[in-house]
C-alpha positions as a Markdown table, in Angstrom:
| # | Residue | x | y | z |
|---|---|---|---|---|
| 1 | Met | 98.0 | 69.1 | 28.2 |
| 2 | Asp | 99.8 | 71.8 | 26.2 |
| 3 | Asn | 103.0 | 70.9 | 28.0 |
| 4 | Glu | 102.8 | 67.3 | 26.8 |
| 5 | Lys | 102.5 | 68.4 | 23.2 |
| 6 | Thr | 105.5 | 70.6 | 23.3 |
| 7 | Asn | 107.6 | 67.7 | 24.7 |
| 8 | Glu | 106.6 | 65.4 | 21.9 |
| 9 | Leu | 109.5 | 64.1 | 19.8 |
| 10 | Lys | 108.8 | 63.9 | 16.1 |
| 11 | Ile | 110.9 | 61.3 | 14.3 |
| 12 | Ser | 111.1 | 61.2 | 10.5 |
| 13 | Leu | 112.1 | 58.3 | 8.3 |
| 14 | Asp | 113.1 | 58.8 | 4.7 |
| 15 | Glu | 112.3 | 56.1 | 2.1 |
| 16 | Ala | 115.9 | 55.0 | 1.6 |
| 17 | Thr | 116.5 | 54.5 | 5.4 |
| 18 | Ala | 113.1 | 52.8 | 5.7 |
| 19 | Gln | 114.4 | 50.0 | 3.4 |
| 20 | Gly | 116.9 | 49.0 | 6.1 |
| 21 | Thr | 120.3 | 47.3 | 5.8 |
| 22 | Tyr | 120.8 | 43.6 | 6.3 |
| 23 | Ser | 123.5 | 42.5 | 8.7 |
| 24 | Asn | 124.4 | 39.1 | 10.0 |
| 25 | Leu | 127.4 | 40.1 | 12.1 |
| 26 | Ala | 127.9 | 42.9 | 14.6 |
| 27 | Ile | 131.4 | 43.8 | 15.8 |
| 28 | Ile | 131.4 | 45.8 | 19.1 |
| 29 | Ala | 134.2 | 47.8 | 20.5 |
| 30 | His | 134.3 | 50.4 | 23.3 |
| 31 | Ser | 136.3 | 53.1 | 24.9 |
| 32 | Pro | 135.6 | 54.8 | 28.2 |
| 33 | Ser | 133.3 | 57.3 | 26.5 |
| 34 | Glu | 131.6 | 55.4 | 23.7 |
| 35 | Phe | 130.5 | 52.1 | 22.2 |
| 36 | Ile | 131.1 | 51.4 | 18.5 |
| 37 | Ile | 128.9 | 48.9 | 16.8 |
| 38 | Asp | 129.8 | 47.9 | 13.2 |
| 39 | Phe | 127.1 | 46.1 | 11.3 |
| 40 | Val | 128.6 | 43.7 | 8.7 |
| 41 | Arg | 127.1 | 41.5 | 6.0 |
| 42 | Val | 129.1 | 38.3 | 5.6 |
| 43 | Met | 128.3 | 36.3 | 2.4 |
| 44 | Pro | 129.1 | 32.6 | 2.2 |
| 45 | Gly | 132.2 | 31.6 | 0.4 |
| 46 | Thr | 133.7 | 35.1 | 0.4 |
| 47 | Lys | 136.9 | 36.1 | 2.1 |
| 48 | Asn | 136.0 | 39.8 | 2.6 |
| 49 | Ala | 133.1 | 41.4 | 4.4 |
| 50 | Lys | 132.1 | 45.0 | 4.4 |
| 51 | Val | 130.9 | 47.2 | 7.2 |
| 52 | His | 127.6 | 48.5 | 6.0 |
| 53 | Ser | 126.8 | 50.7 | 9.0 |
| 54 | Arg | 128.6 | 52.0 | 12.1 |
| 55 | Ile | 126.7 | 53.3 | 15.1 |
| 56 | Ile | 128.6 | 55.2 | 17.8 |
| 57 | Met | 126.8 | 55.5 | 21.1 |
| 58 | Thr | 127.4 | 56.7 | 24.7 |
| 59 | Pro | 127.6 | 54.0 | 27.3 |
| 60 | Glu | 124.3 | 55.1 | 28.8 |
| 61 | His | 122.5 | 54.8 | 25.4 |
| 62 | Thr | 124.1 | 51.5 | 24.8 |
| 63 | Lys | 122.7 | 50.1 | 28.0 |
| 64 | Arg | 119.3 | 51.5 | 27.1 |
| 65 | Leu | 119.5 | 49.8 | 23.8 |
| 66 | Leu | 120.5 | 46.5 | 25.5 |
| 67 | Arg | 117.4 | 46.7 | 27.8 |
| 68 | Ala | 115.1 | 47.6 | 24.9 |
| 69 | Leu | 116.5 | 44.6 | 22.8 |
| 70 | Glu | 116.0 | 42.3 | 25.8 |
| 71 | Asp | 112.4 | 43.5 | 26.3 |
| 72 | Asn | 111.6 | 43.1 | 22.6 |
| 73 | Val | 113.1 | 39.6 | 22.5 |
| 74 | Arg | 111.0 | 38.6 | 25.5 |
| 75 | Arg | 107.8 | 40.0 | 23.9 |
| 76 | Tyr | 108.7 | 38.3 | 20.5 |
| 77 | Glu | 109.2 | 34.9 | 22.3 |
| 78 | Ala | 106.0 | 35.3 | 24.2 |
| 79 | Gln | 104.1 | 35.6 | 20.9 |
| 80 | Asn | 106.2 | 33.3 | 18.6 |
| 81 | Gly | 108.0 | 30.9 | 20.9 |
| 82 | Glu | 111.6 | 30.7 | 22.0 |
| 83 | Ile | 114.3 | 31.8 | 19.5 |
| 84 | Arg | 116.5 | 28.7 | 19.4 |
| 85 | Leu | 120.2 | 29.0 | 18.8 |
| 86 | Pro | 122.2 | 26.1 | 17.4 |
| 87 | Glu | 124.4 | 24.4 | 20.0 |
| 88 | Gln | 127.8 | 25.3 | 18.6 |
| 89 | Arg | 126.8 | 28.7 | 17.4 |
| 90 | Thr | 129.8 | 30.4 | 18.9 |
| 91 | Phe | 132.7 | 30.2 | 16.5 |
| 92 | Asn | 135.5 | 32.4 | 15.3 |
| 93 | Met | 134.2 | 34.4 | 12.4 |
| 94 | Met | 137.6 | 34.9 | 10.8 |
| 95 | Asp | 138.1 | 31.1 | 10.8 |
| 96 | Ala | 134.7 | 30.7 | 9.3 |
| 97 | Leu | 135.4 | 33.2 | 6.6 |
| 98 | Lys | 138.6 | 31.4 | 5.7 |
| 99 | Lys | 136.7 | 28.1 | 5.3 |
| 100 | Gly | 133.7 | 29.7 | 3.5 |
| 101 | Glu | 131.3 | 28.7 | 6.3 |
| 102 | Ala | 129.9 | 32.1 | 7.3 |
């Protein structure tokens, strides 16, 4: 029992971080040793978008994140129904920015 308590991870969350950062685009790149995920906020009618957060992860942690996201989406859909994506959702973000469609 004491051993369980010493292995407990305590995570803190300050107020500013708890507010979160909105993102509607993620750009993902990788090298042999890391994945880089840039979270961007694209506003309609603008030609520039800003990276608001960059997360750098090992490949192992990236795969764990992928599995955790898949699990959470499954649980969300079990409670709330399928998340439907528009048919032609895949588009070139740079073309959309030029046209003001993003």
